[in-house]
N, C-alpha and C positions, 0 to 999 in steps of 0.2 A: 895084684892077681892080674894075669895076662888073659886077654879076651881070645876066644877061639878064633882061628881064621875066618870062618863063615860069619861069625857075627860081625866082625870087622867089616866085611864085604857088604853086609846089609846095610850097616850104618852109613857108609861111603854112598851106596846107591840111594838111599833115602835123602841124604844131603843134596845130591845132585838134581834129584826130582824136585826138591823144594826151591832150588835156585831156578829151574825151568819153570816151574809154575808162576813164581814171582815175575820172572822176565816176561813170560807170556802175557800175563795180566797187564803189565805196564804197556806193553806194546799194543794190547787190544784198546786200552783206554785212548791212546793216541791215535788210532788208526780207524776205529769204528765210531759211528754216530752215537751221541748221547741220547737219553730218552726224554728229555725236557722239551716238549714241544706244544705249548699252550696257545689256544686260539679262541677267537669269538667271532660272531657275526655282529658287526658294530652297532647297528640300530636294533637288533634283535627282533623287532617286529616290522614286517613289510607288508605292503599291498601292491600288487601288479596292476598297473593302469596302462593299457596299450598306449604308446605314443608319448606318454608323459614320464613313466618311470623306466629304470634300466631293465633289460630282460634277465640280467644275471646279477648275483651277487657273490663276492668272494670272501674268504676268512681273513680276518685281521689278526696277525700273530702278536702275541705278547712275548714269547720266546721261541727259539727254535724252528724259524722259517725254513731252514734249509735241511731239516731232518726229514728224510723220506718216510711215508706212511701211507696206509690204506684207509680212505675215507669211506664210511658206510652209515646207514641208519637201519633201525629195525622196524621202522613204519613204512607203510605203502603211502604213496602219494607224493613223495619228495623226490624230484629228479636232481640227482647228485652226481658229479663227476668224482670218481673214486680216487683219481690221482692228485687232483688239484683242490678238492673240496668246494669247487664252485657250484652254486645252486643255480638252476635254471627256474627263475620266478615264473616265466610265461608259461611253462609246461607243468609246473607243480600245482597241487591241490591245496586248498586252505586247510590249516591245521597246525598243531604245536609238534616240533620234532626235536630230537635229540640226535646230533651228529657225532660219530665216534671216529677217532683217529687212531689206528693200531700202528705202532712204530715198526719199521723194517730195517734190516741190515744189520743188527745187533742182537745177538741171541739173549743178551741180558735185559733187553726190553720186551721179551716175549709176552709179558702179562701187563705191560704198560699201556694205558689208553687214555688219550685225551678226550674232553667232551666239549662241544659246542651247542648252543641252544638258539633255535629260531622259530618264529611264529609267523605264518603267512595268513594274512586276513582274506576274506572272501571278497568277490567283486563289490566295488563302491557303488553307490546309487549314482547314475549319471547326472551331471549338472543340468538344471532346467533354466532356460532364459524365461524370467518371469515378465520383465518389462524392458523392451529395448527402446533406444533413444534415437533411432533413425528418422523420427519425425514427432511431431507434438501431439499425435492423436492420443486421447485418453490422459493426457497430461494437463495439469492446471496447478494454480497456486498464486501467491503474491508476486506480482510483476514477473510472471513466469515467461520465458521465451525460449525458442529453439536455436541453437548454435550449431550450424552444420560443420564448422571448421575446427572447433576446439573439441577434441574427442579422445577417448581411450579405446574405442571398439572399432574405429574406422568409419563410422556412420553419423557421429554427431553426438550432441548432449543437450540436455534441458537445464535451464539455469533460472535463479531468481536474483534480480538485481534491484536494490532499492536505493533512493537517493534521500530518503527521510524515514522517520519511524523506526521501530525495533524488531518488528516481527519479518522473518523470511521463511517462506513455506514453499514446497513442491509436493505434489501428490499425484498418484496415477490410480485411476479406477477404470479397469477394462470391462467391457460388457459381457465377457465370458470369464469363467474361472480358469485358473491355470492349475493343473494337477502335477504333484510331486510326489516322490515316494520316500521322503525323509520323515523323520519324526522329531518330537521335541529332544530326543536323546542325541541324535546324529545330524540334525539339520544345521544348516549355516546360511546366513544372509551375506552375500558377497556382492559388493558394488564399488565403483569408482566414485569418489566423492571430491568435489572441487570446493576449496575456500580460499577467497581472496586475501584476507587478512585476519589470521586467527588471533592476533592481538586485539582485535575489536571485540572480543567477548570475554566474559569472566571465565578464568581458567579452571577454577576449582568447584564452581557451582554446576548443577544440572541446568543447562540452558536450552534444552530441547530433548527431542527423541527421534529415533528411527523407528518406524512401525511398519509392520507387514500383518495382513489379517485376511480373514474369511468372510467378514460380517458386512461387506459392501460400504464401509464407512469408518469413521474414527470411533474409537472406544468400544467397539463390538468384536469380540472374538480376536483380539490383538495379540501379537508377539511384540513386545517393546524393548528398546534398548536406550538407556539415558546417554545423553550427549554430554561428556565431561571432558573438556579438551585436555586437561592435564593427564588424563588416562588414555585417551585415543592418540596422544602424541601427533596431531595433525600439523602439517606444515603448509605454508602458502602454496596454492596449486592443487594438482590432483594427488589423492590419497587412496590406495587400495585397501578397503576395509573387509574384515572377515569377522562377522559377528555370529557367535554360536548361539543357537536356540536354547541350549542347556543353561546359558547364563543370563537368560533374557527374563523379563517380567510378563505377566499376563494382565490384560484389561478386557473386561466384559465377557469372560468366558474363554474357554480354550480355543485355540486356533486349529481349524481344519486344514492341515497341509495338503490334503488331496483336493482342495477347492479354494485356492488363494485368489483374492480379487480386489486387494487394496494395499497400498503402499504410501507412506508419507514421511517426510522429513521437514522438522520446523526447528528454528533456533530464535532466540531472542539476543540482540546484541546490546552492548553498552557504549558504543561509539557515537560520537557526533560528527565524525568525518566520513563523507560518503564519496562515491557509491560503494556499496558492499555487494559481493556476489557469492552465491553458493551454487553448486551444480552437481548433477548425477549423470554418469555415463554408463548405461545398462545396470540392471538389477537381476541378479541371478541367485538361484537356491542350489546349494551344494551339499554334498555329504561332507561332513566336517572331518572325517578320517582321510580324505584325500591328502 
């Protein structure tokens, strides 16, 4: 049976339309950007501290870094560059945000959006110098002395050097309290600690403590940190220690961190070769989220 001429014409037209559609799609795949552009903000949680942290953060791409898109957020408080996705930490407010990237340049990506998440913390509590080591005032201990030349703060250090015996001790007791704004949750004792020979002490036992308190003396309203050398990883010379209050023990009641007036470090050695020296260069109270 022979097809009528107009039916033949329709079939031919449909055939060529199919070819054009297939050809057009292939060409589009080659020339227009894909839709896969995944990104994150690497640390996810940030806090801006003027002069310490960068002013801005930029997205880290998992894929499709070169694919154009429009960055935006539905929440107020986040200062975001709509072209690059760079966040201005210095100008943004504290909060948790979702950052969206809508793809551009390919109509097939019209509904494709990638997400990134970021949390910006509020201002940290400013560090407080609890005890400086620019002189020996208020400092005492076993064979304690002031060393103006060996320092981590530019002003000196206090040290305990023994030539016999087992106890080394340095303590600080000011005549006025030092107020801080930290708590047991976010507080941190930060100091430079000197040790001449870590091998002169038992490595795995508790051989002493770092103590800070509000009771004007030992064992009263103290926050204490055990000294176990294998856990502190101390090396000969100066070591920067960051001891979080949340990990500490309490002795003689809770410490009032708004009225600190006591610090002590003591250690017992097992060595018969002397001299042995420990030292401190500044004692500061920090916000542990810094």
